[in-house]
N, CA, C, O and the ligand as a Tripos MOL2 file, in Angstrom:
@<TRIPOS>MOLECULE
protein
  257   255    65     0     0
PROTEIN
NO_CHARGES

@<TRIPOS>ATOM
      1 N          30.4140   66.9590  -19.0350 N.3       1 MET1
      2 CA         29.0390   67.3590  -18.7450 C.3       1 MET1
      3 C          28.2280   66.1330  -18.3220 C.2       1 MET1
      4 O          28.2660   65.1040  -18.9960 O.2       1 MET1
      5 N          27.5100   66.2360  -17.2340 N.am      2 LYS2
      6 CA         26.7090   65.1310  -16.7270 C.3       2 LYS2
      7 C          25.5400   64.8350  -17.6560 C.2       2 LYS2
      8 O          25.0450   65.7220  -18.3510 O.2       2 LYS2
      9 N          25.1090   63.5900  -17.6600 N.am      3 ASP3
     10 CA         24.0120   63.2030  -18.5300 C.3       3 ASP3
     11 C          23.1130   62.2240  -17.7680 C.2       3 ASP3
     12 O          23.4490   61.7470  -16.6830 O.2       3 ASP3
     13 N          21.9650   61.9480  -18.3770 N.am      4 THR4
     14 CA         21.0100   61.0090  -17.7910 C.3       4 THR4
     15 C          21.0710   59.6890  -18.5490 C.2       4 THR4
     16 O          21.1100   59.6880  -19.7800 O.2       4 THR4
     17 N          21.0810   58.5910  -17.8500 N.am      5 CYS5
     18 CA         21.1300   57.3010  -18.5030 C.3       5 CYS5
     19 C          19.8580   57.0910  -19.3390 C.2       5 CYS5
     20 O          18.7500   57.2020  -18.8150 O.2       5 CYS5
     21 N          20.0140   56.7890  -20.6320 N.am      6 PRO6
     22 CA         18.8430   56.5780  -21.4870 C.3       6 PRO6
     23 C          18.1530   55.2440  -21.2090 C.2       6 PRO6
     24 O          17.0460   55.0140  -21.6960 O.2       6 PRO6
     25 N          18.7680   54.3900  -20.4570 N.am      7 SER7
     26 CA         18.2230   53.0720  -20.1980 C.3       7 SER7
     27 C          17.3990   53.0360  -18.9080 C.2       7 SER7
     28 O          16.2490   52.5970  -18.9160 O.2       7 SER7
     29 N          17.9870   53.4980  -17.8010 N.am      8 CYS8
     30 CA         17.3070   53.4350  -16.5170 C.3       8 CYS8
     31 C          17.0180   54.8280  -15.9470 C.2       8 CYS8
     32 O          16.4820   54.9480  -14.8460 O.2       8 CYS8
     33 N          17.3670   55.8680  -16.6880 N.am      9 THR9
     34 CA         17.1310   57.2660  -16.3290 C.3       9 THR9
     35 C          17.8340   57.6930  -15.0330 C.2       9 THR9
     36 O          17.4030   58.6430  -14.3790 O.2       9 THR9
     37 N          18.8980   57.0060  -14.6680 N.am     10 ALA10
     38 CA         19.7350   57.4860  -13.5880 C.3      10 ALA10
     39 C          20.3270   58.8330  -13.9700 C.2      10 ALA10
     40 O          20.7330   59.0240  -15.1160 O.2      10 ALA10
     41 N          20.3820   59.7560  -13.0410 N.am     11 ARG11
     42 CA         20.8040   61.1180  -13.3590 C.3      11 ARG11
     43 C          22.2400   61.3600  -12.9140 C.2      11 ARG11
     44 O          22.8350   60.6210  -12.1300 O.2      11 ARG11
     45 N          22.7620   62.4790  -13.4880 N.am     12 ASP12
     46 CA         24.0640   62.9810  -13.0730 C.3      12 ASP12
     47 C          25.1860   61.9960  -13.2600 C.2      12 ASP12
     48 O          26.0740   61.8590  -12.4190 O.2      12 ASP12
     49 N          25.1250   61.3020  -14.3980 N.am     13 ILE13
     50 CA         26.2180   60.3990  -14.7300 C.3      13 ILE13
     51 C          27.3690   61.2200  -15.3300 C.2      13 ILE13
     52 O          27.1770   61.9910  -16.2710 O.2      13 ILE13
     53 N          28.5410   61.0390  -14.7740 N.am     14 VAL14
     54 CA         29.6840   61.7910  -15.2900 C.3      14 VAL14
     55 C          30.3590   60.9740  -16.4020 C.2      14 VAL14
     56 O          30.3500   59.7440  -16.3550 O.2      14 VAL14
     57 N          30.9380   61.6440  -17.3900 N.am     15 PRO15
     58 CA         31.5660   60.9360  -18.5020 C.3      15 PRO15
     59 C          32.7320   60.0700  -18.0350 C.2      15 PRO15
     60 O          33.5330   60.4810  -17.1960 O.2      15 PRO15
     61 N          32.8100   58.8580  -18.5970 N.am     16 ALA16
     62 CA         33.9520   57.9950  -18.3210 C.3      16 ALA16
     63 C          35.1380   58.4680  -19.1360 C.2      16 ALA16
     64 O          36.2890   58.2870  -18.7390 O.2      16 ALA16
     65 N          34.8490   59.0800  -20.2890 N.am     17 GLU17
     66 CA         35.9300   59.6120  -21.1160 C.3      17 GLU17
     67 C          35.3750   60.7010  -22.0020 C.2      17 GLU17
     68 O          34.2040   60.6830  -22.3810 O.2      17 GLU17
     69 N          36.2370   61.6550  -22.3290 N.am     18 SER18
     70 CA         35.8450   62.7320  -23.2080 C.3      18 SER18
     71 C          36.9020   62.8890  -24.3060 C.2      18 SER18
     72 O          38.1080   62.9050  -24.0590 O.2      18 SER18
     73 N          36.3900   63.0010  -25.5050 N.am     19 ARG19
     74 CA         37.3100   63.1980  -26.6390 C.3      19 ARG19
     75 C          36.8860   64.4260  -27.3980 C.2      19 ARG19
     76 O          35.6960   64.6770  -27.5870 O.2      19 ARG19
     77 N          37.8480   65.1760  -27.8230 N.am     20 ARG20
     78 CA         37.5510   66.4030  -28.5810 C.3      20 ARG20
     79 C          37.9610   66.2190  -30.0320 C.2      20 ARG20
     80 O          39.0540   65.7480  -30.3450 O.2      20 ARG20
     81 N          37.0480   66.6050  -30.8980 N.am     21 ARG21
     82 CA         37.3520   66.6210  -32.3380 C.3      21 ARG21
     83 C          36.9870   67.9970  -32.8770 C.2      21 ARG21
     84 O          35.8430   68.2520  -33.2550 O.2      21 ARG21
     85 N          37.9690   68.8660  -32.9030 N.am     22 GLY22
     86 CA         37.6810   70.2110  -33.3750 C.3      22 GLY22
     87 C          36.6870   70.8950  -32.4330 C.2      22 GLY22
     88 O          36.9650   71.0600  -31.2450 O.2      22 GLY22
     89 N          35.5430   71.2870  -32.9620 N.am     23 ASP23
     90 CA         34.5040   71.9310  -32.1470 C.3      23 ASP23
     91 C          33.5650   70.9320  -31.5010 C.2      23 ASP23
     92 O          32.6330   71.3110  -30.7920 O.2      23 ASP23
     93 N          33.8170   69.6330  -31.7520 N.am     24 LEU24
     94 CA         32.9440   68.6150  -31.1660 C.3      24 LEU24
     95 C          33.6110   67.9250  -29.9970 C.2      24 LEU24
     96 O          34.8120   67.6560  -30.0060 O.2      24 LEU24
     97 N          32.7980   67.6450  -28.9870 N.am     25 VAL25
     98 CA         33.2860   66.8640  -27.8610 C.3      25 VAL25
     99 C          32.4230   65.6080  -27.7810 C.2      25 VAL25
    100 O          31.1950   65.6920  -27.7660 O.2      25 VAL25
    101 N          33.0630   64.4600  -27.7300 N.am     26 VAL26
    102 CA         32.3750   63.2090  -27.5690 C.3      26 VAL26
    103 C          32.5790   62.6950  -26.1600 C.2      26 VAL26
    104 O          33.6960   62.3610  -25.7670 O.2      26 VAL26
    105 N          31.4900   62.6310  -25.3950 N.am     27 ASP27
    106 CA         31.5770   62.1160  -24.0360 C.3      27 ASP27
    107 C          31.0390   60.6860  -24.0140 C.2      27 ASP27
    108 O          29.9260   60.4140  -24.4660 O.2      27 ASP27
    109 N          31.8500   59.7900  -23.4820 N.am     28 GLY28
    110 CA         31.4330   58.3940  -23.3340 C.3      28 GLY28
    111 C          31.0330   58.1410  -21.9020 C.2      28 GLY28
    112 O          31.7450   58.5010  -20.9640 O.2      28 GLY28
    113 N          29.8690   57.5080  -21.7470 N.am     29 TYR29
    114 CA         29.3260   57.2550  -20.3960 C.3      29 TYR29
    115 C          29.1140   55.7710  -20.1620 C.2      29 TYR29
    116 O          28.8430   55.0070  -21.0890 O.2      29 TYR29
    117 N          29.2480   55.3730  -18.8710 N.am     30 GLN30
    118 CA         28.7870   54.0650  -18.4810 C.3      30 GLN30
    119 C          27.9830   54.2430  -17.1880 C.2      30 GLN30
    120 O          28.4830   54.7460  -16.1810 O.2      30 GLN30
    121 N          26.7380   53.8180  -17.2570 N.am     31 CYS31
    122 CA         25.8590   53.9740  -16.0970 C.3      31 CYS31
    123 C          26.3210   53.0580  -14.9710 C.2      31 CYS31
    124 O          26.4710   51.8550  -15.1840 O.2      31 CYS31
    125 N          26.5520   53.6070  -13.7670 N.am     32 PRO32
    126 CA         26.9680   52.7780  -12.6350 C.3      32 PRO32
    127 C          25.8090   51.9410  -12.0950 C.2      32 PRO32
    128 O          26.0060   51.0170  -11.3060 O.2      32 PRO32
    129 N          24.6110   52.2790  -12.5300 N.am     33 ASN33
    130 CA         23.4290   51.5990  -12.0250 C.3      33 ASN33
    131 C          23.0880   50.3450  -12.8340 C.2      33 ASN33
    132 O          22.8770   49.2670  -12.2770 O.2      33 ASN33
    133 N          23.0360   50.5140  -14.1870 N.am     34 CYS34
    134 CA         22.6180   49.3830  -15.0550 C.3      34 CYS34
    135 C          23.6960   48.9630  -16.0280 C.2      34 CYS34
    136 O          23.5100   48.0240  -16.8010 O.2      34 CYS34
    137 N          24.8350   49.6600  -15.9950 N.am     35 ARG35
    138 CA         25.9850   49.3240  -16.8610 C.3      35 ARG35
    139 C          25.7470   49.6270  -18.3330 C.2      35 ARG35
    140 O          26.5290   49.2120  -19.1890 O.2      35 ARG35
    141 N          24.6840   50.3410  -18.6270 N.am     36 HIS36
    142 CA         24.4570   50.7330  -19.9970 C.3      36 HIS36
    143 C          25.5510   51.7290  -20.4150 C.2      36 HIS36
    144 O          25.9720   52.5780  -19.6300 O.2      36 HIS36
    145 N          25.9950   51.6030  -21.6640 N.am     37 THR37
    146 CA         26.9980   52.5600  -22.1520 C.3      37 THR37
    147 C          26.4370   53.3280  -23.3200 C.2      37 THR37
    148 O          25.6720   52.7950  -24.1240 O.2      37 THR37
    149 N          26.8230   54.5870  -23.4090 N.am     38 TRP38
    150 CA         26.3840   55.4260  -24.5070 C.3      38 TRP38
    151 C          27.3540   56.5830  -24.6630 C.2      38 TRP38
    152 O          28.2040   56.8420  -23.8110 O.2      38 TRP38
    153 N          27.1940   57.2590  -25.7710 N.am     39 ALA39
    154 CA         28.0510   58.4130  -26.0350 C.3      39 ALA39
    155 C          27.2310   59.5850  -26.5080 C.2      39 ALA39
    156 O          26.2170   59.4190  -27.1860 O.2      39 ALA39
    157 N          27.6710   60.7570  -26.1510 N.am     40 VAL40
    158 CA         26.9640   61.9620  -26.5750 C.3      40 VAL40
    159 C          27.9890   62.9000  -27.2520 C.2      40 VAL40
    160 O          29.0440   63.2250  -26.7080 O.2      40 VAL40
    161 N          27.6110   63.3020  -28.4500 N.am     41 THR41
    162 CA         28.4510   64.2650  -29.1660 C.3      41 THR41
    163 C          27.8630   65.6580  -29.0250 C.2      41 THR41
    164 O          26.6840   65.8790  -29.3000 O.2      41 THR41
    165 N          28.6860   66.5820  -28.6020 N.am     42 ARG42
    166 CA         28.2090   67.9330  -28.4030 C.3      42 ARG42
    167 C          29.0190   68.8910  -29.2510 C.2      42 ARG42
    168 O          30.2370   68.7730  -29.3830 O.2      42 ARG42
    169 N          28.3050   69.8340  -29.8140 N.am     43 ASP43
    170 CA         28.9460   70.8940  -30.5820 C.3      43 ASP43
    171 C          29.2320   72.0510  -29.6580 C.2      43 ASP43
    172 O          28.3120   72.6940  -29.1520 O.2      43 ASP43
    173 N          30.4710   72.3120  -29.4410 N.am     44 LEU44
    174 CA         30.8310   73.3690  -28.5150 C.3      44 LEU44
    175 C          30.2870   74.7210  -28.9410 C.2      44 LEU44
    176 O          29.9870   75.5620  -28.0930 O.2      44 LEU44
    177 N          30.1600   74.9340  -30.2030 N.am     45 THR45
    178 CA         29.6570   76.2350  -30.6640 C.3      45 THR45
    179 C          28.1880   76.4260  -30.2870 C.2      45 THR45
    180 O          27.7020   77.5560  -30.2470 O.2      45 THR45
    181 N          27.4830   75.3340  -30.0130 N.am     46 ALA46
    182 CA         26.0870   75.4260  -29.5990 C.3      46 ALA46
    183 C          25.9640   75.6780  -28.0940 C.2      46 ALA46
    184 O          24.8830   75.9780  -27.5890 O.2      46 ALA46
    185 N          27.0840   75.5530  -27.3940 N.am     47 TYR47
    186 CA         27.0900   75.7730  -25.9480 C.3      47 TYR47
    187 C          28.0080   76.9540  -25.6440 C.2      47 TYR47
    188 O          28.7160   76.9570  -24.6370 O.2      47 TYR47
    189 N          27.9900   77.9400  -26.5070 N.am     48 SER48
    190 CA         28.9550   79.0220  -26.3950 C.3      48 SER48
    191 C          28.8670   79.7200  -25.0440 C.2      48 SER48
    192 O          29.8870   80.1500  -24.5040 O.2      48 SER48
    193 N          27.6800   79.8360  -24.5010 N.am     49 GLU49
    194 CA         27.5600   80.5380  -23.2150 C.3      49 GLU49
    195 C          28.0370   79.6520  -22.0770 C.2      49 GLU49
    196 O          28.7600   80.1060  -21.1900 O.2      49 GLU49
    197 N          27.6310   78.3830  -22.1010 N.am     50 LEU50
    198 CA         28.0410   77.4700  -21.0420 C.3      50 LEU50
    199 C          29.5450   77.2520  -21.0490 C.2      50 LEU50
    200 O          30.1700   77.0720  -20.0040 O.2      50 LEU50
    201 N          30.1070   77.2720  -22.2400 N.am     51 HIS51
    202 CA         31.5310   76.9470  -22.3690 C.3      51 HIS51
    203 C          32.3590   78.1830  -22.7200 C.2      51 HIS51
    204 O          33.4270   78.0890  -23.3260 O.2      51 HIS51
    205 N          31.8490   79.3140  -22.3320 N.am     52 ALA52
    206 CA         32.4870   80.5840  -22.7230 C.3      52 ALA52
    207 C          33.9480   80.5740  -22.2990 C.2      52 ALA52
    208 O          34.8200   80.9000  -23.1040 O.2      52 ALA52
    209 N          34.2310   80.2120  -21.0730 N.am     53 ARG53
    210 CA         35.6070   80.2670  -20.5860 C.3      53 ARG53
    211 C          36.4910   79.2790  -21.3590 C.2      53 ARG53
    212 O          37.6150   79.5990  -21.7450 O.2      53 ARG53
    213 N          35.9650   78.1010  -21.5670 N.am     54 ARG54
    214 CA         36.7540   77.0620  -22.2700 C.3      54 ARG54
    215 C          36.9920   77.4840  -23.7170 C.2      54 ARG54
    216 O          38.0970   77.3550  -24.2430 O.2      54 ARG54
    217 N          35.9200   77.9980  -24.3580 N.am     55 ALA55
    218 CA         36.0370   78.3990  -25.7530 C.3      55 ALA55
    219 C          37.0050   79.5720  -25.8700 C.2      55 ALA55
    220 O          37.7770   79.6640  -26.8250 O.2      55 ALA55
    221 N          36.9520   80.4620  -24.8900 N.am     56 GLU56
    222 CA         37.8240   81.6370  -24.9280 C.3      56 GLU56
    223 C          39.2890   81.1670  -24.8590 C.2      56 GLU56
    224 O          40.1510   81.6650  -25.5820 O.2      56 GLU56
    225 N          39.5380   80.2140  -23.9850 N.am     57 ARG57
    226 CA         40.9060   79.7240  -23.8440 C.3      57 ARG57
    227 C          41.3470   79.0090  -25.1200 C.2      57 ARG57
    228 O          42.4890   79.1260  -25.5630 O.2      57 ARG57
    229 N          40.3710   78.2410  -25.7130 N.am     58 ARG58
    230 CA         40.6780   77.4730  -26.8780 C.3      58 ARG58
    231 C          40.9790   78.3140  -28.0890 C.2      58 ARG58
    232 O          41.8080   77.9490  -28.9220 O.2      58 ARG58
    233 N          40.2910   79.4660  -28.1870 N.am     59 THR59
    234 CA         40.4030   80.2900  -29.4100 C.3      59 THR59
    235 C          41.2100   81.5640  -29.1530 C.2      59 THR59
    236 O          41.1440   82.5200  -29.9250 O.2      59 THR59
    237 N          41.9780   81.5630  -28.0460 N.am     60 ARG60
    238 CA         42.7000   82.7650  -27.7070 C.3      60 ARG60
    239 C          43.5880   83.2400  -28.8640 C.2      60 ARG60
    240 O          43.7070   84.4390  -29.1200 O.2      60 ARG60
    241 N          44.1910   82.3010  -29.5390 N.am     61 ARG61
    242 CA         45.1280   82.7100  -30.5730 C.3      61 ARG61
    243 C          44.4570   83.3870  -31.7660 C.2      61 ARG61
    244 O          45.0960   84.1130  -32.5270 O.2      61 ARG61
    245 N          43.1170   83.1270  -31.9160 N.am     62 THR62
    246 CA         42.4180   83.7560  -33.0340 C.3      62 THR62
    247 C          41.4150   84.8080  -32.5420 C.2      62 THR62
    248 O          40.6240   85.3300  -33.3280 O.2      62 THR62
    249 N          41.4510   85.1160  -31.2360 N.am     63 ALA63
    250 CA         40.4900   86.0880  -30.6930 C.3      63 ALA63
    251 C          40.6520   87.4440  -31.3740 C.2      63 ALA63
    252 O          41.7650   87.9220  -31.5910 O.2      63 ALA63
    253 N          39.5280   88.0390  -31.7000 N.am     64 ALA64
    254 CA         39.5800   89.3510  -32.3510 C.3      64 ALA64
    255 C          39.1640   90.4350  -31.3580 C.2      64 ALA64
    256 O          39.1400   91.6150  -31.7070 O.2      64 ALA64
    257 ZN         21.3940   53.1450  -16.3400 Zn       65 ZN65
@<TRIPOS>BOND
     1     1     2 1
     2     2     3 1
     3     3     4 2
     4     3     5 am
     5     5     6 1
     6     6     7 1
     7     7     8 2
     8     7     9 am
     9     9    10 1
    10    10    11 1
    11    11    12 2
    12    11    13 am
    13    13    14 1
    14    14    15 1
    15    15    16 2
    16    15    17 am
    17    17    18 1
    18    18    19 1
    19    19    20 2
    20    19    21 am
    21    21    22 1
    22    22    23 1
    23    23    24 2
    24    23    25 am
    25    25    26 1
    26    26    27 1
    27    27    28 2
    28    27    29 am
    29    29    30 1
    30    30    31 1
    31    31    32 2
    32    31    33 am
    33    33    34 1
    34    34    35 1
    35    35    36 2
    36    35    37 am
    37    37    38 1
    38    38    39 1
    39    39    40 2
    40    39    41 am
    41    41    42 1
    42    42    43 1
    43    43    44 2
    44    43    45 am
    45    45    46 1
    46    46    47 1
    47    47    48 2
    48    47    49 am
    49    49    50 1
    50    50    51 1
    51    51    52 2
    52    51    53 am
    53    53    54 1
    54    54    55 1
    55    55    56 2
    56    55    57 am
    57    57    58 1
    58    58    59 1
    59    59    60 2
    60    59    61 am
    61    61    62 1
    62    62    63 1
    63    63    64 2
    64    63    65 am
    65    65    66 1
    66    66    67 1
    67    67    68 2
    68    67    69 am
    69    69    70 1
    70    70    71 1
    71    71    72 2
    72    71    73 am
    73    73    74 1
    74    74    75 1
    75    75    76 2
    76    75    77 am
    77    77    78 1
    78    78    79 1
    79    79    80 2
    80    79    81 am
    81    81    82 1
    82    82    83 1
    83    83    84 2
    84    83    85 am
    85    85    86 1
    86    86    87 1
    87    87    88 2
    88    87    89 am
    89    89    90 1
    90    90    91 1
    91    91    92 2
    92    91    93 am
    93    93    94 1
    94    94    95 1
    95    95    96 2
    96    95    97 am
    97    97    98 1
    98    98    99 1
    99    99   100 2
   100    99   101 am
   101   101   102 1
   102   102   103 1
   103   103   104 2
   104   103   105 am
   105   105   106 1
   106   106   107 1
   107   107   108 2
   108   107   109 am
   109   109   110 1
   110   110   111 1
   111   111   112 2
   112   111   113 am
   113   113   114 1
   114   114   115 1
   115   115   116 2
   116   115   117 am
   117   117   118 1
   118   118   119 1
   119   119   120 2
   120   119   121 am
   121   121   122 1
   122   122   123 1
   123   123   124 2
   124   123   125 am
   125   125   126 1
   126   126   127 1
   127   127   128 2
   128   127   129 am
   129   129   130 1
   130   130   131 1
   131   131   132 2
   132   131   133 am
   133   133   134 1
   134   134   135 1
   135   135   136 2
   136   135   137 am
   137   137   138 1
   138   138   139 1
   139   139   140 2
   140   139   141 am
   141   141   142 1
   142   142   143 1
   143   143   144 2
   144   143   145 am
   145   145   146 1
   146   146   147 1
   147   147   148 2
   148   147   149 am
   149   149   150 1
   150   150   151 1
   151   151   152 2
   152   151   153 am
   153   153   154 1
   154   154   155 1
   155   155   156 2
   156   155   157 am
   157   157   158 1
   158   158   159 1
   159   159   160 2
   160   159   161 am
   161   161   162 1
   162   162   163 1
   163   163   164 2
   164   163   165 am
   165   165   166 1
   166   166   167 1
   167   167   168 2
   168   167   169 am
   169   169   170 1
   170   170   171 1
   171   171   172 2
   172   171   173 am
   173   173   174 1
   174   174   175 1
   175   175   176 2
   176   175   177 am
   177   177   178 1
   178   178   179 1
   179   179   180 2
   180   179   181 am
   181   181   182 1
   182   182   183 1
   183   183   184 2
   184   183   185 am
   185   185   186 1
   186   186   187 1
   187   187   188 2
   188   187   189 am
   189   189   190 1
   190   190   191 1
   191   191   192 2
   192   191   193 am
   193   193   194 1
   194   194   195 1
   195   195   196 2
   196   195   197 am
   197   197   198 1
   198   198   199 1
   199   199   200 2
   200   199   201 am
   201   201   202 1
   202   202   203 1
   203   203   204 2
   204   203   205 am
   205   205   206 1
   206   206   207 1
   207   207   208 2
   208   207   209 am
   209   209   210 1
   210   210   211 1
   211   211   212 2
   212   211   213 am
   213   213   214 1
   214   214   215 1
   215   215   216 2
   216   215   217 am
   217   217   218 1
   218   218   219 1
   219   219   220 2
   220   219   221 am
   221   221   222 1
   222   222   223 1
   223   223   224 2
   224   223   225 am
   225   225   226 1
   226   226   227 1
   227   227   228 2
   228   227   229 am
   229   229   230 1
   230   230   231 1
   231   231   232 2
   232   231   233 am
   233   233   234 1
   234   234   235 1
   235   235   236 2
   236   235   237 am
   237   237   238 1
   238   238   239 1
   239   239   240 2
   240   239   241 am
   241   241   242 1
   242   242   243 1
   243   243   244 2
   244   243   245 am
   245   245   246 1
   246   246   247 1
   247   247   248 2
   248   247   249 am
   249   249   250 1
   250   250   251 1
   251   251   252 2
   252   251   253 am
   253   253   254 1
   254   254   255 1
   255   255   256 2
@<TRIPOS>SUBSTRUCTURE
     1 MET1         2 RESIDUE 1 A MET
     2 LYS2         6 RESIDUE 1 A LYS
     3 ASP3        10 RESIDUE 1 A ASP
     4 THR4        14 RESIDUE 1 A THR
     5 CYS5        18 RESIDUE 1 A CYS
     6 PRO6        22 RESIDUE 1 A PRO
     7 SER7        26 RESIDUE 1 A SER
     8 CYS8        30 RESIDUE 1 A CYS
     9 THR9        34 RESIDUE 1 A THR
    10 ALA10       38 RESIDUE 1 A ALA
    11 ARG11       42 RESIDUE 1 A ARG
    12 ASP12       46 RESIDUE 1 A ASP
    13 ILE13       50 RESIDUE 1 A ILE
    14 VAL14       54 RESIDUE 1 A VAL
    15 PRO15       58 RESIDUE 1 A PRO
    16 ALA16       62 RESIDUE 1 A ALA
    17 GLU17       66 RESIDUE 1 A GLU
    18 SER18       70 RESIDUE 1 A SER
    19 ARG19       74 RESIDUE 1 A ARG
    20 ARG20       78 RESIDUE 1 A ARG
    21 ARG21       82 RESIDUE 1 A ARG
    22 GLY22       86 RESIDUE 1 A GLY
    23 ASP23       90 RESIDUE 1 A ASP
    24 LEU24       94 RESIDUE 1 A LEU
    25 VAL25       98 RESIDUE 1 A VAL
    26 VAL26      102 RESIDUE 1 A VAL
    27 ASP27      106 RESIDUE 1 A ASP
    28 GLY28      110 RESIDUE 1 A GLY
    29 TYR29      114 RESIDUE 1 A TYR
    30 GLN30      118 RESIDUE 1 A GLN
    31 CYS31      122 RESIDUE 1 A CYS
    32 PRO32      126 RESIDUE 1 A PRO
    33 ASN33      130 RESIDUE 1 A ASN
    34 CYS34      134 RESIDUE 1 A CYS
    35 ARG35      138 RESIDUE 1 A ARG
    36 HIS36      142 RESIDUE 1 A HIS
    37 THR37      146 RESIDUE 1 A THR
    38 TRP38      150 RESIDUE 1 A TRP
    39 ALA39      154 RESIDUE 1 A ALA
    40 VAL40      158 RESIDUE 1 A VAL
    41 THR41      162 RESIDUE 1 A THR
    42 ARG42      166 RESIDUE 1 A ARG
    43 ASP43      170 RESIDUE 1 A ASP
    44 LEU44      174 RESIDUE 1 A LEU
    45 THR45      178 RESIDUE 1 A THR
    46 ALA46      182 RESIDUE 1 A ALA
    47 TYR47      186 RESIDUE 1 A TYR
    48 SER48      190 RESIDUE 1 A SER
    49 GLU49      194 RESIDUE 1 A GLU
    50 LEU50      198 RESIDUE 1 A LEU
    51 HIS51      202 RESIDUE 1 A HIS
    52 ALA52      206 RESIDUE 1 A ALA
    53 ARG53      210 RESIDUE 1 A ARG
    54 ARG54      214 RESIDUE 1 A ARG
    55 ALA55      218 RESIDUE 1 A ALA
    56 GLU56      222 RESIDUE 1 A GLU
    57 ARG57      226 RESIDUE 1 A ARG
    58 ARG58      230 RESIDUE 1 A ARG
    59 THR59      234 RESIDUE 1 A THR
    60 ARG60      238 RESIDUE 1 A ARG
    61 ARG61      242 RESIDUE 1 A ARG
    62 THR62      246 RESIDUE 1 A THR
    63 ALA63      250 RESIDUE 1 A ALA
    64 ALA64      254 RESIDUE 1 A ALA
    65 ZN65       257 GROUP 0 **** ****
């Protein structure tokens, strides 16, 4: 998921890396403009609509 640089407010920065921990996804970013690095942790359950397809695939084995 794209994010905005908290340092220089450059937009649409794509994650340099994404790591999943259960229902959490940690996206690591490096701004190409100012080289600032940061990470954003997202709870997939809070983005159930945006990630419906991904969540559906992920939980297929427990789908009711
Ligand atoms: Zn920046």
